[in-house]
DSSP file (Angstrom, degrees, kcal/mol; ACC not computed):
  #  RESIDUE AA STRUCTURE BP1 BP2  ACC     N-H-->O    O-->H-N    N-H-->O    O-->H-N    TCO  KAPPA ALPHA  PHI   PSI    X-CA   Y-CA   Z-CA
    1    1 A M              0   0    0      0, 0.0     2,-0.0     0, 0.0     0, 0.0   0.000 360.0 360.0 360.0 136.5   53.5  -26.2    3.0
    2    2 A H     >  -     0   0    0      1,-0.1     4,-2.2     4,-0.0     5,-0.2  -0.337 360.0-116.3 -73.9 160.9   56.9  -25.5    4.3
    3    3 A L  H  > S+     0   0    0      1,-0.2     4,-3.0     2,-0.2     5,-0.2   0.919 114.8  54.2 -67.2 -38.5   59.6  -28.2    3.8
    4    4 A S  H  > S+     0   0    0      1,-0.2     4,-2.6     2,-0.2    -1,-0.2   0.897 110.1  49.2 -63.0 -38.3   60.1  -28.7    7.6
    5    5 A T  H  > S+     0   0    0      2,-0.2     4,-2.9     1,-0.2    -1,-0.2   0.938 111.1  48.5 -58.5 -45.6   56.3  -29.3    7.9
    6    6 A A  H  X S+     0   0    0     -4,-2.2     4,-2.7     1,-0.2    -2,-0.2   0.919 113.6  46.7 -66.3 -45.8   56.4  -31.8    5.0
    7    7 A I  H  X S+     0   0    0     -4,-3.0     4,-3.0     2,-0.2     5,-0.2   0.959 114.5  48.0 -62.3 -48.8   59.5  -33.7    6.6
    8    8 A I  H  X S+     0   0    0     -4,-2.6     4,-3.0     1,-0.2     5,-0.2   0.956 110.4  50.8 -56.7 -51.6   57.8  -33.7   10.1
    9    9 A T  H  X S+     0   0    0     -4,-2.9     4,-1.5     1,-0.2    -1,-0.2   0.898 111.6  47.5 -57.3 -43.0   54.5  -34.9    8.7
   10   10 A F  H  X S+     0   0    0     -4,-2.7     4,-0.6     2,-0.2    -1,-0.2   0.926 111.0  52.5 -60.4 -41.8   56.3  -37.8    6.8
   11   11 A A  H >X S+     0   0    0     -4,-3.0     3,-0.9     1,-0.2     4,-0.7   0.899 108.6  50.3 -64.6 -37.7   58.2  -38.7    9.9
   12   12 A L  H >< S+     0   0    0     -4,-3.0     3,-0.6     1,-0.2    -1,-0.2   0.828 101.7  60.2 -63.5 -33.6   55.0  -38.8   11.8
   13   13 A S  H 3< S+     0   0    0     -4,-1.5    -1,-0.2     1,-0.2    -2,-0.2   0.700 102.6  54.5 -68.9 -17.1   53.4  -41.1    9.3
   14   14 A L  H << S+     0   0    0     -3,-0.9    -1,-0.2    -4,-0.6     2,-0.2   0.698  86.2 100.0 -88.8 -19.0   56.2  -43.6   10.0
   15   15 A V    <<  -     0   0    0     -4,-0.7     2,-0.5    -3,-0.6    -3,-0.0  -0.455  51.3-172.5 -71.6 132.6   55.6  -43.7   13.9
   16   16 A V        +     0   0    0     -2,-0.2     2,-0.3     3,-0.0     5,-0.1  -0.966  21.3 139.8-129.4 119.8   53.6  -46.6   15.0
   17   17 A S    >   -     0   0    0     -2,-0.5     3,-1.4     3,-0.4     5,-0.0  -0.973  52.5-134.6-158.6 140.5   52.4  -46.7   18.7
   18   18 A S  T 3  S+     0   0    0     -2,-0.3    -1,-0.1     1,-0.3    35,-0.0   0.704 108.6  58.1 -64.6 -17.3   49.3  -47.7   20.6
   19   19 A E  T 3  S+     0   0    0     33,-0.1    34,-1.9    -3,-0.0     2,-0.3   0.418 105.8  50.4 -92.5  -3.8   49.7  -44.5   22.5
   20   20 A S  E <   -A   52   0A   0     -3,-1.4    -3,-0.4    32,-0.2    32,-0.2  -0.957  67.5-138.9-139.1 151.8   49.5  -42.2   19.6
   21   21 A L  E     -     0   0A   0     30,-1.9    31,-0.1    -2,-0.3    -1,-0.1   0.506  39.9-126.7 -84.7  -6.4   47.2  -41.7   16.5
   22   22 A V  E     +     0   0A   0     29,-0.5    30,-0.1     1,-0.2    28,-0.0   0.927  68.6 136.9  56.6  42.6   50.1  -41.1   14.2
   23   23 A R  E     -     0   0A   0     28,-0.2    28,-1.4     7,-0.0    -1,-0.2  -0.980  54.7-129.7-126.2 117.9   48.2  -38.0   13.4
   24   24 A P  E     +A   50   0A   0      0, 0.0     6,-0.3     0, 0.0     2,-0.3  -0.439  38.3 160.7 -69.7 146.1   49.9  -34.6   13.1
   25   25 A C  E     +A   49   0A   0     24,-1.9    24,-2.5     4,-0.1     6,-0.2  -0.898  12.8  89.5-149.5 177.8   48.4  -31.7   15.0
   26   26 A G  S >  S+     0   0    0      4,-0.9     3,-4.0    -2,-0.3    22,-0.1  -0.102  78.4   4.5 106.6 154.4   49.2  -28.3   16.3
   27   27 A L  T 3  S-     0   0    0     68,-0.4    -1,-0.2     1,-0.3    20,-0.1  -0.090 136.7  -1.3  32.3-105.8   49.0  -24.6   15.2
   28   28 A E  T 3  S+     0   0    0     -3,-0.1    -1,-0.3    68,-0.0     3,-0.1   0.351 117.2  92.6 -92.4   6.8   47.2  -24.8   11.8
   29   29 A L  S <  S-     0   0    0     -3,-4.0    -3,-0.2     1,-0.2    -4,-0.1  -0.288  89.4 -67.9 -87.2-176.4   46.9  -28.5   11.7
   30   30 A E        -     0   0    0     -6,-0.3    -4,-0.9    -5,-0.1    -1,-0.2  -0.228  48.9-114.0 -67.0 161.8   43.9  -30.5   12.8
   31   31 A R        -     0   0    0     -6,-0.2    -1,-0.1    -3,-0.1    20,-0.1  -0.464  32.5-105.2 -86.6 162.8   43.0  -30.9   16.4
   32   32 A C        -     0   0    0     -2,-0.1     3,-0.1     4,-0.1     6,-0.1  -0.596  39.8-105.1 -86.8 154.8   43.2  -34.2   18.3
   33   33 A P    >   -     0   0    0      0, 0.0     3,-1.8     0, 0.0    -1,-0.1  -0.277  54.9 -65.3 -76.0 165.0   39.9  -36.1   19.0
   34   34 A T  T 3  S+     0   0    0      1,-0.3     3,-0.1     3,-0.0     0, 0.0  -0.173 124.7  28.4 -46.2 131.1   38.3  -36.3   22.4
   35   35 A G  T 3  S+     0   0    0      1,-0.2    19,-2.6    -3,-0.1     2,-0.3   0.419 108.9  84.3  93.7  -5.4   40.5  -38.1   25.0
   36   36 A W  E <   -B   53   0A   0     -3,-1.8     2,-0.3    17,-0.3    17,-0.3  -0.962  58.2-157.6-130.0 149.6   43.8  -37.2   23.2
   37   37 A I  E     -B   52   0A   0     15,-3.1    15,-3.0    -2,-0.3     2,-0.7  -0.844  28.9-105.1-120.6 161.9   46.1  -34.2   23.3
   38   38 A C  E     -B   51   0A   0     -2,-0.3     2,-0.7    13,-0.2    13,-0.2  -0.788  30.0-157.6 -94.5 120.0   48.6  -32.8   20.9
   39   39 A Q  E     -B   50   0A   0     11,-3.0    11,-1.7    -2,-0.7   -14,-0.1  -0.849  20.5-130.6-100.8 109.9   52.1  -33.5   22.2
   40   40 A R  E     -B   49   0A   0     -2,-0.7     2,-0.4     9,-0.2     9,-0.3  -0.283  18.4-118.4 -61.9 139.6   54.5  -31.0   20.6
   41   41 A L    >   -     0   0    0      7,-2.4     3,-1.6     1,-0.1     6,-0.2  -0.673  18.7-131.7 -84.6 137.4   57.6  -32.4   19.0
   42   42 A E  T 3  S+     0   0    0     -2,-0.4    -1,-0.1     1,-0.3     5,-0.1   0.879 102.6  41.7 -56.4 -48.1   60.8  -31.1   20.6
   43   43 A R  T 3  S+     0   0    0      3,-0.0    -1,-0.3    -3,-0.0     3,-0.1   0.215  82.2 119.6 -95.4  22.3   62.6  -30.1   17.4
   44   44 A S    X   -     0   0    0     -3,-1.6     3,-0.6     4,-0.2   -39,-0.0  -0.783  45.0-166.4 -85.1 115.8   59.6  -28.6   15.6
   45   45 A P  T 3  S+     0   0    0      0, 0.0    -1,-0.2     0, 0.0    -3,-0.0   0.764  89.4  42.7 -70.5 -26.8   60.4  -25.0   14.9
   46   46 A T  T 3  S-     0   0    0     -3,-0.1    -2,-0.0     2,-0.0    -3,-0.0   0.357 118.1-103.2-108.0   4.7   56.7  -24.3   14.0
   47   47 A G    <   +     0   0    0     -3,-0.6   -20,-0.2     1,-0.2     2,-0.1   0.641  61.3 156.1  84.4  19.8   55.0  -26.2   16.9
   48   48 A E        +     0   0    0    -22,-0.1    -7,-2.4    -8,-0.1    -1,-0.2  -0.444  11.9 159.6 -73.7 157.4   53.7  -29.5   15.2
   49   49 A G  E     -AB  25  40A   0    -24,-2.5   -24,-1.9    -9,-0.3     2,-0.3  -0.777  35.0 -98.2-151.4-164.5   53.1  -32.5   17.2
   50   50 A I  E     -AB  24  39A   0    -11,-1.7   -11,-3.0   -26,-0.2     2,-0.4  -0.939  36.3-104.3-126.3 150.3   51.3  -35.8   17.3
   51   51 A C  E     - B   0  38A   0    -28,-1.4   -30,-1.9    -2,-0.3   -29,-0.5  -0.612  42.5-175.7 -72.0 124.1   48.0  -36.8   19.0
   52   52 A V  E     -AB  20  37A   0    -15,-3.0   -15,-3.1    -2,-0.4   -32,-0.2  -0.959  31.6 -98.7-126.5 150.0   48.7  -38.8   22.2
   53   53 A R  E     - B   0  36A   0    -34,-1.9   -17,-0.3    -2,-0.3   -18,-0.1  -0.371  39.4-116.3 -63.0 129.5   46.2  -40.6   24.5
   54   54 A L        -     0   0    0    -19,-2.6    -1,-0.1    -2,-0.1    60,-0.1  -0.537  35.2-117.3 -66.0 130.2   45.4  -38.5   27.7
   55   55 A P        -     0   0    0      0, 0.0     2,-1.0     0, 0.0     3,-0.1  -0.364  17.4-123.2 -69.6 149.8   46.6  -40.4   30.8
   56   56 A L        +     0   0    0      1,-0.1    58,-0.1    -2,-0.1    57,-0.0  -0.829  44.6 156.1 -93.6 102.9   44.1  -41.6   33.4
   57   57 A H        +     0   0    0     -2,-1.0    -1,-0.1    56,-0.4    57,-0.1   0.428  39.3 101.6-105.5  -0.7   45.2  -40.1   36.6
   58   58 A V  S    S-     0   0    0     26,-0.1    26,-0.3    55,-0.1    28,-0.0  -0.773  78.7-119.6 -85.0 119.2   42.0  -40.1   38.4
   59   59 A P        -     0   0    0      0, 0.0    25,-0.1     0, 0.0    -2,-0.1  -0.255  26.5-114.7 -60.3 145.8   42.0  -43.1   40.8
   60   60 A L        -     0   0    0     23,-0.1     2,-0.2     1,-0.1    21,-0.0  -0.647  24.1-125.2 -81.8 130.7   39.3  -45.6   40.3
   61   61 A P        -     0   0    0      0, 0.0    21,-1.6     0, 0.0     2,-0.5  -0.506  23.5-140.5 -80.6 149.3   36.7  -45.9   43.0
   62   62 A I  E     -C   81   0B   0     19,-0.2     2,-0.5    -2,-0.2    19,-0.2  -0.857  12.8-166.1-110.7 132.1   36.4  -49.5   44.3
   63   63 A R  E     -C   80   0B   0     17,-2.5    17,-2.5    -2,-0.5     2,-0.5  -0.969   9.9-161.5-115.4 127.3   33.0  -51.1   45.3
   64   64 A T  E     -C   79   0B   0     -2,-0.5     2,-0.5    15,-0.2    15,-0.2  -0.935   3.6-163.8-114.0 130.6   33.2  -54.2   47.3
   65   65 A T  E     -C   78   0B   0     13,-2.1    13,-2.0    -2,-0.5     2,-0.6  -0.945   6.0-154.6-114.7 128.4   30.3  -56.7   47.6
   66   66 A L  E     -C   77   0B   0     -2,-0.5     2,-0.4    11,-0.2    11,-0.2  -0.916  11.9-174.9-104.5 120.0   30.2  -59.4   50.3
   67   67 A V  E     -C   76   0B   0      9,-2.4     9,-2.6    -2,-0.6     2,-0.5  -0.960   2.4-171.4-122.4 128.7   28.2  -62.5   49.6
   68   68 A T  E     -C   75   0B   0     -2,-0.4     2,-0.5     7,-0.2     7,-0.2  -0.975  11.1-150.7-123.0 133.6   27.7  -65.3   52.3
   69   69 A S     >  -     0   0    0      5,-2.0     4,-1.1    -2,-0.5     5,-0.4  -0.901   1.2-156.9-102.5 131.5   26.1  -68.6   51.4
   70   70 A R  T  4 S+     0   0    0     -2,-0.5    -1,-0.1     2,-0.2     0, 0.0   0.813  86.7  56.4 -76.3 -33.2   24.2  -70.3   54.2
   71   71 A A  T  4 S+     0   0    0      1,-0.2    -1,-0.2     3,-0.1    -2,-0.0   0.963 125.7  17.0 -65.9 -53.0   24.4  -73.8   52.9
   72   72 A S  T  4 S-     0   0    0      2,-0.1    -2,-0.2     0, 0.0    -1,-0.2   0.554  93.7-133.8-102.1  -9.2   28.2  -74.1   52.6
   73   73 A R     <  +     0   0    0     -4,-1.1     2,-0.3     1,-0.2    -3,-0.2   0.872  53.1 146.1  56.0  41.7   29.1  -71.1   54.8
   74   74 A T        -     0   0    0     -5,-0.4    -5,-2.0     2,-0.0     2,-0.5  -0.800  41.1-140.9-100.7 145.8   31.7  -69.7   52.3
   75   75 A T  E     -C   68   0B   0     -2,-0.3     2,-0.4    -7,-0.2    -7,-0.2  -0.946  13.5-167.6-110.6 127.0   32.3  -66.1   51.9
   76   76 A T  E     -C   67   0B   0     -9,-2.6    -9,-2.4    -2,-0.5     2,-0.5  -0.958   2.6-163.7-114.0 126.9   32.9  -64.6   48.4
   77   77 A T  E     -C   66   0B   0     -2,-0.4     2,-0.5   -11,-0.2   -11,-0.2  -0.972   5.8-169.7-110.4 126.5   34.3  -61.1   48.0
   78   78 A T  E     -C   65   0B   0    -13,-2.0   -13,-2.1    -2,-0.5     2,-0.5  -0.959   4.1-161.4-115.2 132.3   33.9  -59.3   44.6
   79   79 A T  E     -C   64   0B   0     -2,-0.5     2,-0.4   -15,-0.2   -15,-0.2  -0.937   8.1-176.5-114.1 130.4   35.6  -56.1   43.8
   80   80 A T  E     -C   63   0B   0    -17,-2.5   -17,-2.5    -2,-0.5     2,-0.5  -0.990  12.5-150.9-128.6 132.9   34.5  -53.9   40.9
   81   81 A T  E     -C   62   0B   0     -2,-0.4   -19,-0.2   -19,-0.2   -21,-0.0  -0.852   6.5-163.5 -98.7 128.7   36.2  -50.7   39.7
   82   82 A T        -     0   0    0    -21,-1.6    -2,-0.0    -2,-0.5     0, 0.0  -0.928  22.2-126.5-110.0 113.7   34.1  -48.1   38.0
   83   83 A P        -     0   0    0      0, 0.0     2,-0.3     0, 0.0   -23,-0.1  -0.247  16.5-135.6 -62.5 137.7   36.0  -45.5   36.1
   84   84 A K        -     0   0    0    -26,-0.3     2,-0.3   -25,-0.1   -26,-0.1  -0.676  23.6-118.2 -87.2 143.7   35.4  -41.8   36.9
   85   85 A S        -     0   0    0     -2,-0.3    -1,-0.0     1,-0.1     3,-0.0  -0.621  23.6-120.4 -80.9 143.7   35.0  -39.4   34.0
   86   86 A T        -     0   0    0     -2,-0.3    -1,-0.1     1,-0.1   -30,-0.0  -0.715  36.2-113.5 -79.2 123.4   37.6  -36.7   33.7
   87   87 A P        -     0   0    0      0, 0.0     2,-0.4     0, 0.0    -1,-0.1  -0.176  27.5-127.3 -59.3 152.0   35.7  -33.5   33.8
   88   88 A T        +     0   0    0     -3,-0.0     2,-0.3    38,-0.0    38,-0.0  -0.870  27.8 179.6-106.1 136.8   35.8  -31.3   30.6
   89   89 A F        -     0   0    0     -2,-0.4     2,-0.4    39,-0.0    39,-0.1  -0.821  37.0 -96.9-124.4 160.0   36.8  -27.6   30.4
   90   90 A Q        -     0   0    0     37,-0.4    37,-2.6    -2,-0.3     2,-0.1  -0.693  47.2-120.7 -80.3 134.8   37.1  -25.0   27.8
   91   91 A S  E     +D  126   0C   0     -2,-0.4     2,-0.3    35,-0.2    35,-0.2  -0.351  38.2 170.5 -75.7 154.8   40.7  -24.8   26.7
   92   92 A C  E     +D  125   0C   0     33,-1.3    33,-3.1    17,-0.1     9,-0.2  -0.973  39.7   5.8-160.3 157.5   42.6  -21.6   27.0
   93   93 A G  B     +F  100   0D   0      7,-2.4     7,-0.6    -2,-0.3     5,-0.1  -0.157  67.8 120.1  66.5-155.4   46.2  -20.2   26.7
   94   94 A G  S    S-     0   0    0     29,-0.3     2,-1.4     5,-0.1    29,-0.2  -0.096  77.4 -42.5  88.3 175.5   48.9  -22.4   25.5
   95   95 A F  S    S+     0   0    0     27,-2.4   -68,-0.4    26,-0.1     2,-0.3  -0.616  86.3 129.6 -79.2  85.5   51.3  -22.2   22.4
   96   96 A R        -     0   0    0     -2,-1.4    -2,-0.0     1,-0.2   -49,-0.0  -0.900  69.7-117.7-137.2 163.9   49.0  -21.0   19.7
   97   97 A V  S    S+     0   0    0     -2,-0.3    -1,-0.2     1,-0.3   -69,-0.0   0.968 117.3  17.6 -64.3 -53.4   48.8  -18.3   17.0
   98   98 A N  S    S-     0   0    0     -3,-0.1    -1,-0.3    -5,-0.1    -3,-0.1  -0.807  90.3-146.6-122.6  91.2   45.6  -16.9   18.7
   99   99 A P        -     0   0    0      0, 0.0     2,-0.1     0, 0.0    -5,-0.1  -0.270  22.9-114.2 -57.4 138.4   45.5  -18.3   22.3
  100  100 A A  B     -F   93   0D   0     -7,-0.6    -7,-2.4     1,-0.0     2,-0.3  -0.458  28.0-147.1 -72.2 144.9   41.9  -18.8   23.5
  101  101 A T        -     0   0    0     -9,-0.2    26,-0.1    -2,-0.1     6,-0.1  -0.740  16.9-111.1-111.1 162.5   40.7  -16.6   26.3
  102  102 A C        -     0   0    0     -2,-0.3     3,-0.1     4,-0.1     6,-0.1  -0.566  34.8 -98.9 -93.0 156.8   38.2  -17.6   29.1
  103  103 A P    >   -     0   0    0      0, 0.0     3,-1.9     0, 0.0    -1,-0.1  -0.161  58.6 -70.6 -63.4 164.0   34.7  -16.3   29.4
  104  104 A K  T 3  S+     0   0    0      1,-0.3     3,-0.1     3,-0.0     0, 0.0  -0.305 123.8  25.3 -53.4 138.2   34.0  -13.4   32.0
  105  105 A G  T 3  S+     0   0    0      1,-0.3     2,-0.3    -3,-0.1    -1,-0.3   0.451 105.8  98.1  86.6   0.9   34.3  -14.6   35.6
  106  106 A H    <   -     0   0    0     -3,-1.9    -1,-0.3    23,-0.2     2,-0.3  -0.820  56.4-152.9-116.5 154.5   36.7  -17.5   34.6
  107  107 A I  E     -E  128   0C   0     21,-2.5    21,-2.1    -2,-0.3     2,-0.6  -0.937  20.1-118.0-130.6 156.3   40.4  -17.8   34.9
  108  108 A C  E     +E  127   0C   0     -2,-0.3     2,-0.3    19,-0.2    19,-0.2  -0.821  42.9 163.9 -94.0 121.0   42.9  -19.8   32.9
  109  109 A V  E     -E  126   0C   0     17,-2.3    17,-2.7    -2,-0.6   -17,-0.1  -0.830  44.6 -82.6-127.5 166.2   44.9  -22.4   35.0
  110  110 A D        -     0   0    0     -2,-0.3    15,-0.1    15,-0.2    -1,-0.0  -0.446  51.9-108.2 -61.6 140.2   47.0  -25.5   34.4
  111  111 A N    >   -     0   0    0     13,-0.4     3,-1.4     1,-0.2     7,-0.1  -0.645  27.4-164.4 -74.9 113.6   44.9  -28.6   34.0
  112  112 A P  T 3  S+     0   0    0      0, 0.0    -1,-0.2     0, 0.0    36,-0.0   0.586  82.5  70.3 -79.8  -2.4   45.4  -30.8   37.2
  113  113 A Y  T 3  S+     0   0    0    -26,-0.1   -56,-0.4     2,-0.1     2,-0.3   0.497  96.8  52.8 -86.6  -8.5   44.0  -33.8   35.5
  114  114 A V  S <  S-     0   0    0     -3,-1.4     2,-0.1   -58,-0.1   -58,-0.0  -0.932  83.8-116.4-129.7 153.2   47.0  -34.3   33.1
  115  115 A E        +     0   0    0     -2,-0.3     2,-0.2     2,-0.1     3,-0.2  -0.378  65.1  71.4 -82.7 160.8   50.7  -34.6   33.9
  116  116 A G  S    S-     0   0    0      1,-0.1    -2,-0.0    -2,-0.1     0, 0.0  -0.687  92.8 -70.1 126.8-174.3   53.2  -32.2   32.7
  117  117 A C    >   -     0   0    0      1,-0.3     3,-1.3    -2,-0.2     4,-0.3   0.298  64.6-157.1-105.1  16.6   54.4  -28.7   33.3
  118  118 A G  G > > -     0   0    0      1,-0.3     3,-2.1     2,-0.2     5,-1.6  -0.061  63.5  -2.7  56.1-140.5   51.2  -27.1   31.8
  119  119 A M  G > 5S+     0   0    0      1,-0.3     3,-1.4     3,-0.2    -1,-0.3   0.705 124.5  69.7 -62.3 -19.3   51.1  -23.6   30.4
  120  120 A A  G < 5S+     0   0    0     -3,-1.3    -1,-0.3     1,-0.3    -2,-0.2   0.815 104.6  43.5 -70.2 -22.5   54.8  -23.1   31.5
  121  121 A C  G < 5S-     0   0    0     -3,-2.1    -1,-0.3    -4,-0.3    -2,-0.2  -0.073 129.1 -98.2-110.5  32.5   55.7  -25.6   28.7
  122  122 A D  T < 5S+     0   0    0     -3,-1.4   -27,-2.4     1,-0.2    -3,-0.2   0.704  78.5 141.0  60.9  24.5   53.3  -24.0   26.1
  123  123 A K      < -     0   0    0     -5,-1.6   -29,-0.3   -29,-0.2    -1,-0.2  -0.659  59.5 -99.1 -88.5 151.6   50.5  -26.5   26.8
  124  124 A P        -     0   0    0      0, 0.0   -13,-0.4     0, 0.0   -31,-0.2  -0.373  36.1-148.2 -70.4 149.9   47.0  -25.2   26.8
  125  125 A G  E     -D   92   0C   0    -33,-3.1   -33,-1.3   -15,-0.1     2,-0.3  -0.171  16.5-108.4 -94.1-162.6   45.3  -24.5   30.2
  126  126 A I  E     -DE  91 109C   0    -17,-2.7   -17,-2.3   -35,-0.2     2,-0.4  -0.977  19.0-120.3-134.8 148.2   41.6  -24.8   31.2
  127  127 A C  E     + E   0 108C   0    -37,-2.6   -37,-0.4    -2,-0.3     2,-0.3  -0.685  40.1 172.5 -84.9 134.3   39.0  -22.2   32.0
  128  128 A V  E     - E   0 107C   0    -21,-2.1   -21,-2.5    -2,-0.4    42,-0.1  -0.995  37.5-117.9-140.1 150.9   37.6  -22.5   35.6
  129  129 A D    >   -     0   0    0     -2,-0.3     3,-0.6   -23,-0.2   -23,-0.2  -0.785  20.8-154.3 -81.2 119.4   35.3  -20.5   37.8
  130  130 A P  T 3   +     0   0    0      0, 0.0    -1,-0.1     0, 0.0   -24,-0.1   0.145  62.8 111.0 -81.7  23.8   37.3  -19.5   40.8
  131  131 A G  T 3   +     0   0    0    -26,-0.1     2,-0.8    38,-0.1   -25,-0.0   0.793  56.5  72.7 -73.1 -30.0   34.2  -19.3   43.0
  132  132 A E  S <  S-     0   0    0     -3,-0.6    37,-1.9    37,-0.3     2,-0.2  -0.790  71.6-151.5 -95.1 112.1   34.8  -22.3   45.4
  133  133 A F  E     +G  168   0E   0     -2,-0.8     2,-0.3    35,-0.2    35,-0.2  -0.543  21.2 168.4 -82.8 144.9   37.5  -21.8   47.9
  134  134 A C  E     +G  167   0E   0     33,-2.0    33,-2.4    -2,-0.2     7,-0.2  -0.892  40.7  21.5-144.6 170.2   39.5  -24.7   49.3
  135  135 A G  E  >> +GH 166 140E   0      5,-3.7     5,-2.3    -2,-0.3     4,-0.6  -0.429  66.4 122.8  74.8-139.3   42.6  -25.4   51.4
  136  136 A G  T >45S-     0   0    0     29,-2.7     3,-0.8     3,-0.2    29,-0.2  -0.167  86.4 -41.5  72.1-170.4   43.8  -22.6   53.6
  137  137 A F  T 345S+     0   0    0     27,-0.4    -1,-0.2     1,-0.3    28,-0.1   0.814 142.1  47.8 -62.9 -35.0   44.3  -22.7   57.4
  138  138 A A  T 345S-     0   0    0     -3,-0.3    -1,-0.3    26,-0.1    -2,-0.2   0.593 104.3-129.5 -84.3 -13.0   41.1  -24.7   57.9
  139  139 A G  T <<5 -     0   0    0     -3,-0.8    -3,-0.2    -4,-0.6    -2,-0.1   0.902  30.7-164.6  68.6  41.3   41.9  -27.2   55.1
  140  140 A F  B   < -H  135   0E   0     -5,-2.3    -5,-3.7     1,-0.1     2,-0.2  -0.349   8.3-140.1 -64.1 138.5   38.5  -26.9   53.4
  141  141 A R        -     0   0    0     -7,-0.2     2,-0.2     1,-0.1     6,-0.1  -0.628  14.0-109.8 -97.9 158.4   37.9  -29.7   50.9
  142  142 A C        -     0   0    0      4,-0.3     2,-0.2    -2,-0.2     6,-0.1  -0.499  36.0-104.6 -83.0 158.1   36.3  -29.5   47.6
  143  143 A K  S >  S-     0   0    0     -2,-0.2     3,-1.8     4,-0.1    -1,-0.1  -0.462  78.5 -20.3 -79.3 144.9   32.8  -31.0   46.9
  144  144 A G  T 3  S-     0   0    0      1,-0.2    -2,-0.1    -2,-0.2     0, 0.0  -0.329 124.7 -25.2  68.3-133.0   32.4  -34.3   44.9
  145  145 A D  T 3  S+     0   0    0      2,-0.1    -1,-0.2    -2,-0.0    -2,-0.1   0.219 100.6 123.7-102.6   7.9   35.4  -35.4   42.8
  146  146 A R    <   -     0   0    0     -3,-1.8     2,-0.3     1,-0.1    -4,-0.3  -0.336  52.1-138.3 -76.0 158.3   36.8  -31.9   42.3
  147  147 A V        -     0   0    0     -6,-0.1    23,-3.3   -13,-0.0     2,-0.6  -0.809   8.8-120.4-117.1 161.6   40.3  -31.2   43.3
  148  148 A C  E     +I  169   0E   0     -2,-0.3     2,-0.3    21,-0.2    21,-0.2  -0.843  33.1 177.6-103.7 123.2   41.9  -28.2   45.1
  149  149 A I  E     -I  168   0E   0     19,-2.6    19,-2.2    -2,-0.6   -15,-0.2  -0.813  40.3 -84.2-120.9 166.8   44.7  -26.4   43.2
  150  150 A D  E     -I  167   0E   0     -2,-0.3    17,-0.2    17,-0.2     7,-0.1  -0.353  44.8-116.8 -66.1 140.1   46.7  -23.3   44.2
  151  151 A D    >   -     0   0    0     15,-1.1     3,-1.2     1,-0.2     5,-0.1  -0.737  22.0-158.1 -81.5 117.3   44.9  -20.0   43.3
  152  152 A P  T 3  S+     0   0    0      0, 0.0    -1,-0.2     0, 0.0    -2,-0.1   0.622  82.0  72.7 -73.8 -11.5   47.2  -18.3   40.7
  153  153 A R  T 3  S+     0   0    0     -3,-0.0     2,-0.2     2,-0.0    -2,-0.0   0.589  91.9  60.6 -79.0  -7.9   45.8  -14.9   41.5
  154  154 A D  S <  S-     0   0    0     -3,-1.2    11,-0.0     2,-0.2    -4,-0.0  -0.721  82.6-122.7-115.0 165.3   47.5  -14.5   44.9
  155  155 A D  S    S+     0   0    0     -2,-0.2     2,-0.4     2,-0.0    -1,-0.0   0.467  74.7 113.4 -82.5  -4.0   51.2  -14.4   45.8
  156  156 A C        -     0   0    0     -5,-0.1    -2,-0.2     8,-0.0    -5,-0.1  -0.579  47.7-166.8 -78.4 126.3   50.9  -17.3   48.2
  157  157 A D    > > -     0   0    0     -2,-0.4     5,-1.7     3,-0.3     3,-1.5  -0.967  15.0-161.7-118.3 115.0   52.8  -20.4   47.1
  158  158 A P  T 3 5S+     0   0    0      0, 0.0     3,-0.4     0, 0.0    -1,-0.1   0.708  95.1  54.3 -69.6 -21.8   52.1  -23.6   48.9
  159  159 A R  T 3 5S+     0   0    0      1,-0.2     4,-0.1     2,-0.1    -3,-0.0   0.508 108.2  51.3 -89.7   0.3   55.3  -25.1   47.6
  160  160 A N  T < 5S-     0   0    0     -3,-1.5    -3,-0.3     2,-0.1    -1,-0.2  -0.396 135.0 -61.7-133.9  59.1   57.4  -22.2   48.9
  161  161 A G  T   5S+     0   0    0     -3,-0.4     2,-0.7     1,-0.1     3,-0.2   0.448 102.9 113.7  86.5   0.2   56.6  -21.7   52.5
  162  162 A G    > < +     0   0    0     -5,-1.7     3,-1.6     1,-0.2    -1,-0.1  -0.564  24.9 153.1-104.9  66.0   52.9  -20.9   52.1
  163  163 A A  T 3  S+     0   0    0     -2,-0.7    -1,-0.2     1,-0.3   -27,-0.1   0.675  74.8  53.5 -72.6 -14.8   51.4  -24.1   53.9
  164  164 A D  T 3  S+     0   0    0     -3,-0.2   -27,-0.4   -29,-0.1    -1,-0.3   0.172  80.7 135.9 -97.6  14.8   48.2  -22.0   54.8
  165  165 A C    <   -     0   0    0     -3,-1.6   -29,-2.7   -29,-0.2     2,-0.2  -0.277  50.4-131.5 -64.0 146.3   47.6  -20.8   51.2
  166  166 A G  E     -G  135   0E   0    -31,-0.2   -15,-1.1   -30,-0.1     2,-0.2  -0.468  27.6-176.4 -85.3 168.3   44.0  -21.0   49.9
  167  167 A G  E     -GI 134 150E   0    -33,-2.4   -33,-2.0   -17,-0.2     2,-0.3  -0.847  21.2-106.8-149.1-171.6   43.1  -22.5   46.6
  168  168 A I  E     -GI 133 149E   0    -19,-2.2   -19,-2.6    -2,-0.2     2,-0.4  -0.923  28.6-112.6-127.0 154.0   40.2  -23.1   44.3
  169  169 A C  E       I   0 148E   0    -37,-1.9   -37,-0.3    -2,-0.3   -21,-0.2  -0.673 360.0 360.0 -87.7 132.8   38.3  -26.2   43.4
  170  170 A V              0   0    0    -23,-3.3   -22,-0.1    -2,-0.4    -1,-0.1   0.333 360.0 360.0-122.7 360.0   38.6  -27.6   39.9
């Protein structure tokens, strides 16, 4: 084990946070458990990091129930939120010794369900089937809870004058 890795591992063992597992990860270290990602340490020359909880960015659906009592004529409204599950995808790309590739017919894109700068900052992407078109001039929507992202295979950029750019559903 390199001295820098030993120092970083020791420093990580001193960190206490409800948002981290205080568990080193990255490159040849262990992977983080489901629901956690490896956050690379800024000063790590070899890519070590710590496991941090995935943020919940998907809005919670709200179900409202209206109950009226005939005897007292009072109205009670109950609101219940049910969390949506974040879809799971095969990981690809990212800052790794041997970056994972996607199966045939799939492409590697930034994960729209987590914040950050994605693969531009050496984070892994996700493999998606680019089969369902969305956006564009007609504003096609994705089915279900899927989100529309810019199609990385074309030169059209919706953030740079391409308001009518088509996308893919993820």
